[in-house]
N, C-alpha and C positions, 0 to 999 in steps of 0.2 A: 081049624084052619087047614086048608089044603096046600101042599107044597107044589109050587109051579116049577116045571122043568124049563130052564131058559134056552135049551138047545132045540126043543121041539117047536115047530110053528104053532102059533096060537090060533090061526085061521086055516081052514082047509085050502090047499093050493098055494099057500104062502111059503116063502123060504126063510130060513134063518141064516144069519151071517155070523161067523166067528172070527174075531180079529185078535191076532196074536202079535204082541209087540216084544221084540227081543232087545232089551235095553243094553245088553253087553255089546251087541253089534253097533248100536247107535253111538255108544260111548267110544268104542274102538275107532270107528270111522271119523268121529268128531276130533279125537286126539290126533289121528294121522293127518287129517286135513289141517289142523292147527300147526303141526310140526312142519308141513310143507309150506304153508303160508309164511311162517317165521323164517324158514330157510330161504325162501325167495327174497324176502325183505332184507335179511342179513347179507345175502349174497350180492344183491344189487348195490347195497350201500358200500360193501367192501370193494366191489369192482369200481365204483365211482371214486372212492378214496385212492385206489391204486392208480387210476387214470390221472387224478389231480397231482399225485406225487411223482408221476412220470415212470412208474414201475412197469406200465404197459403202454406200448406204442400203438395207437390206433391210426391206421393209414386209410 
């Protein structure tokens, strides 16, 4: 049985594509995005409660 090199094109004139996935970057950006979304939700709810209690005057 012959070993096939996956990086060399199988046909003449064809090109090979190498896909590299960096999981650590995906996880890092997903966590940062989740933190921002939770911060926005918490901030808007806190702002709304402060408006209702009269701590902030909106003119």
